[in-house]
C-alpha positions as CSV (number, residue, x, y, z in Angstrom):
1,X,-31.3,-22.0,-20.0
2,X,-27.7,-22.3,-20.4
3,X,-25.6,-24.3,-18.2
4,X,-23.2,-23.2,-15.4
5,X,-20.2,-24.4,-17.7
6,X,-21.7,-22.1,-20.2
7,X,-21.7,-19.4,-18.5
8,X,-18.1,-19.8,-16.9
9,X,-16.4,-20.7,-20.2
10,X,-18.0,-17.6,-22.1
11,X,-16.7,-15.1,-18.9
12,X,-13.4,-16.8,-19.5
13,X,-13.2,-15.8,-22.7
14,X,-13.8,-12.6,-22.2
15,X,-11.4,-12.5,-19.6
16,X,-9.1,-13.4,-21.6
17,X,-9.4,-10.2,-24.2
18,X,-12.3,-12.1,-26.6
19,X,-14.9,-9.4,-27.6
20,X,-18.4,-9.7,-27.2
21,X,-19.0,-11.1,-30.8
22,X,-16.0,-13.6,-30.6
23,X,-17.4,-14.9,-27.7
24,X,-21.0,-15.5,-28.9
25,X,-19.7,-16.9,-32.1
26,X,-17.5,-19.6,-30.1
27,X,-20.4,-20.6,-27.7
28,X,-23.6,-20.2,-29.5
29,X,-25.0,-17.5,-27.2
30,X,-26.9,-14.6,-27.7
31,X,-24.3,-11.9,-27.5
32,X,-26.7,-9.9,-25.0
33,X,-27.1,-12.9,-22.8
34,X,-23.2,-12.1,-22.4
35,X,-23.2,-8.9,-21.8
36,X,-25.8,-9.4,-18.7
37,X,-23.3,-12.3,-17.7
38,X,-20.2,-9.5,-17.8
39,X,-22.1,-7.0,-16.2
40,X,-23.1,-9.5,-13.2
41,X,-19.9,-10.2,-12.0
42,X,-18.9,-8.6,-8.7
43,X,-16.1,-7.3,-10.4
44,X,-18.0,-5.4,-12.8
45,X,-20.2,-3.9,-10.8
46,X,-20.0,-0.2,-10.0
47,X,-18.4,0.8,-6.8
48,X,-16.5,-3.3,-7.4
49,X,-13.6,-3.1,-4.6
50,X,-10.3,-4.4,-6.4
51,X,-9.7,-6.7,-3.3
52,X,-13.1,-7.7,-2.3
53,X,-14.4,-8.3,-5.7
54,X,-11.1,-9.1,-8.0
55,X,-11.9,-5.9,-9.7
56,X,-8.1,-5.1,-11.8
57,X,-7.2,-1.7,-10.7
58,X,-4.8,0.8,-12.3
59,X,-1.8,0.2,-10.5
60,X,0.1,2.7,-12.0
61,X,-2.4,5.3,-10.4
62,X,-2.6,3.3,-7.4
63,X,1.2,3.6,-7.1
64,X,1.0,7.4,-7.6
65,X,-2.3,7.9,-4.8
66,X,-0.6,5.8,-2.4
67,X,2.4,8.3,-2.8
68,X,-0.2,11.3,-2.2
69,X,-2.2,9.7,0.7
70,X,1.2,9.4,2.7
71,X,2.6,12.8,2.0
72,X,-1.1,14.8,2.3
73,X,-3.9,12.6,2.5
74,X,-5.8,11.1,5.5
75,X,-9.1,8.5,5.6
76,X,-12.2,9.3,8.0
77,X,-15.4,7.4,8.5
78,X,-18.5,8.7,7.9
79,X,-21.9,7.8,8.7
80,X,-22.1,5.4,5.9
81,X,-18.9,5.4,4.4
82,X,-15.2,6.6,4.2
83,X,-13.8,9.4,2.8
84,X,-10.6,10.4,1.2
85,X,-8.9,13.6,1.3
86,X,-5.6,14.9,-0.1
87,X,-4.4,18.4,0.4
88,X,-3.2,20.2,-1.8
89,X,-1.4,23.9,-2.3
90,X,-3.9,26.5,-4.8
91,X,-0.5,27.6,-5.7
92,X,0.0,24.1,-7.8
93,X,-2.9,23.5,-9.8
94,X,-1.6,20.7,-12.0
95,X,-1.2,18.8,-9.1
96,X,-4.7,19.4,-8.1
97,X,-5.8,18.0,-11.4
98,X,-3.4,15.0,-10.7
99,X,-4.9,13.7,-8.2
100,X,-8.7,14.4,-9.4
101,X,-7.7,12.3,-12.5
102,X,-5.8,9.5,-10.1
103,X,-9.0,9.4,-8.0
104,X,-11.1,8.8,-10.7
105,X,-8.9,6.1,-12.3
106,X,-9.1,4.1,-9.0
107,X,-12.7,4.3,-8.6
108,X,-14.3,4.7,-12.1
109,X,-17.7,6.4,-12.2
110,X,-17.0,7.3,-8.6
111,X,-17.7,11.5,-7.6
112,X,-14.8,13.3,-6.5
113,X,-15.0,16.3,-5.1
114,X,-13.2,19.6,-4.0
115,X,-13.2,20.8,-0.9
116,X,-11.7,24.6,-0.6
117,X,-9.8,25.4,1.9
118,X,-8.1,29.3,2.7
119,X,-5.0,28.4,0.3
120,X,-5.7,25.1,-0.5
121,X,-8.4,22.3,-1.1
122,X,-8.7,18.9,0.1
123,X,-9.6,16.6,-2.7
124,X,-11.9,13.8,-1.5
125,X,-13.4,10.2,-2.8
126,X,-16.0,8.9,-1.1
127,X,-16.1,4.9,-0.8
128,X,-17.0,1.9,2.0
129,X,-14.0,-0.2,0.2
130,X,-11.4,3.4,1.0
131,X,-9.7,1.1,4.2
132,X,-9.2,-1.9,1.7
133,X,-6.7,-0.4,-0.5
134,X,-4.9,1.7,2.0
135,X,-4.7,-0.8,5.0
136,X,-2.1,1.9,6.3
137,X,-5.3,3.8,7.7
138,X,-6.1,3.8,11.1
139,X,-6.3,6.2,14.2
140,X,-3.9,8.9,15.0
141,X,-1.0,10.7,12.6
142,X,0.8,8.7,10.9
143,X,3.8,8.9,11.7
144,X,2.5,8.1,15.4
145,X,2.3,4.3,14.1
146,X,3.9,1.7,12.4
147,X,3.5,2.5,8.5
148,X,3.9,-1.3,6.2
149,X,3.6,-1.7,3.1
150,X,1.2,-5.0,2.2
151,X,3.0,-7.4,0.1
152,X,0.6,-6.8,-3.1
153,X,1.2,-3.1,-2.5
154,X,4.9,-3.6,-2.6
155,X,4.7,-5.5,-5.6
156,X,2.9,-2.4,-7.2
157,X,5.2,0.4,-6.1
158,X,8.1,-2.3,-7.3
159,X,6.6,-2.4,-10.5
160,X,5.8,2.0,-10.6
161,X,9.0,3.5,-8.2
162,X,8.2,6.2,-10.0
163,X,4.7,7.1,-9.7
164,X,4.8,6.6,-6.4
165,X,7.4,9.2,-6.2
166,X,5.5,11.6,-8.2
167,X,2.6,11.4,-5.1
168,X,5.6,11.4,-2.4
169,X,7.5,14.2,-3.8
170,X,4.7,16.7,-5.2
171,X,2.9,16.0,-2.0
172,X,5.3,16.5,1.4
173,X,8.1,17.4,-1.0
174,X,10.0,20.7,-2.9
175,X,12.1,21.4,-5.5
176,X,14.3,24.1,-4.7
177,X,17.6,25.8,-5.7
178,X,20.8,26.4,-3.8
179,X,23.9,28.3,-4.5
180,X,27.6,27.7,-4.0
181,X,30.8,30.3,-4.2
182,X,33.9,29.1,-6.1
183,X,37.3,31.2,-7.1
184,X,37.9,30.0,-11.0
185,X,41.1,32.2,-12.1
186,X,41.1,34.7,-9.2
187,X,37.8,35.4,-9.2
188,X,34.7,34.7,-7.5
189,X,31.7,32.9,-9.1
190,X,28.4,32.0,-8.1
191,X,27.0,28.6,-9.1
192,X,23.3,28.0,-8.6
193,X,21.4,23.9,-8.4
194,X,18.5,22.6,-8.2
195,X,17.7,20.1,-5.5
196,X,14.6,18.1,-4.4
197,X,14.0,17.5,-0.8
198,X,11.0,15.1,1.2
199,X,10.0,16.3,4.3
200,X,8.0,13.6,6.5
201,X,8.3,12.8,10.4
202,X,7.6,9.2,9.6
203,X,10.2,6.8,10.1
204,X,8.5,4.5,7.9
205,X,7.5,7.2,5.2
206,X,11.0,8.3,4.4
207,X,12.3,4.9,4.6
208,X,9.6,3.8,1.6
209,X,11.2,6.9,0.0
210,X,14.6,6.1,-0.2
211,X,13.5,2.4,-1.3
212,X,11.6,3.5,-4.4
213,X,14.5,6.1,-5.0
214,X,16.5,2.9,-4.8
215,X,14.6,1.0,-7.1
216,X,14.7,4.1,-9.9
217,X,18.4,3.9,-9.6
218,X,18.2,7.9,-8.0
219,X,21.1,8.8,-5.2
220,X,20.0,10.0,-2.3
221,X,21.2,11.4,1.1
222,X,19.5,11.8,4.5
223,X,20.0,15.7,4.7
224,X,18.4,15.9,8.7
225,X,15.9,13.5,10.8
226,X,13.6,14.3,8.7
227,X,14.5,15.2,4.8
228,X,15.9,13.3,2.3
229,X,17.6,15.1,-0.3
230,X,18.2,14.3,-4.2
231,X,21.2,16.8,-5.1
232,X,23.7,15.4,-7.5
233,X,23.1,16.7,-10.5
234,X,22.4,14.0,-12.4
235,X,20.3,12.6,-9.8
236,X,18.2,15.4,-9.7
237,X,17.8,15.8,-13.5
238,X,16.8,11.9,-12.9
239,X,14.0,12.8,-10.7
240,X,12.8,15.7,-12.7
241,X,12.3,13.5,-16.2
242,X,10.8,10.7,-13.3
243,X,8.0,12.9,-11.8
244,X,8.0,16.1,-13.3
245,X,7.6,19.3,-12.6
246,X,5.8,20.6,-9.1
247,X,3.1,22.7,-10.4
């Protein structure tokens, strides 16, 4: 029987990155015992919550998933759990794959479901702890209630504005081609240029989008009451590189 102090020391060594074998040598405890101690920690249990159990979270994946949730996601209550659904257009299969991957990275070992609908799919994750990770969940539509990030969410987005913008623009955004004409040497010439637009009815969510664009150093303008546009050539190129195509 080992003392609580020996166990705490072994777990502390594991948290700092030492291997099972290295901890066994340092403490004189059998490797199998250390493994059992590690697996019994709340943070290492299947389904452990990053907020309740202090389990590490994939911050880059979370930032992107938060963007998708604020754009085309919703959380609802089932009998024994909550479920998160992100609605994706069937015309964008890579985005569907992206959302499936993000959900798997946020809850390793959890099952991700595809719910098919006419012209679209809902990518779904069931989990009791979804409100812990998305405290913006609440009754009614998102644009009818206040949407404010918690300080820990602000820290994650500040560190990973690109993935957050990917979630926003790949859900409630689009990339369009505009054109204009100019007279050059007496002849009318047509010029085409790309533009990203993010459209959302929530003032708060649009504000989060412009905040993240500022963090990434990408110029933007509000082209209508509900639409944020990125239209300068260099800004469009920067956003293209940051979030990738919407496909």
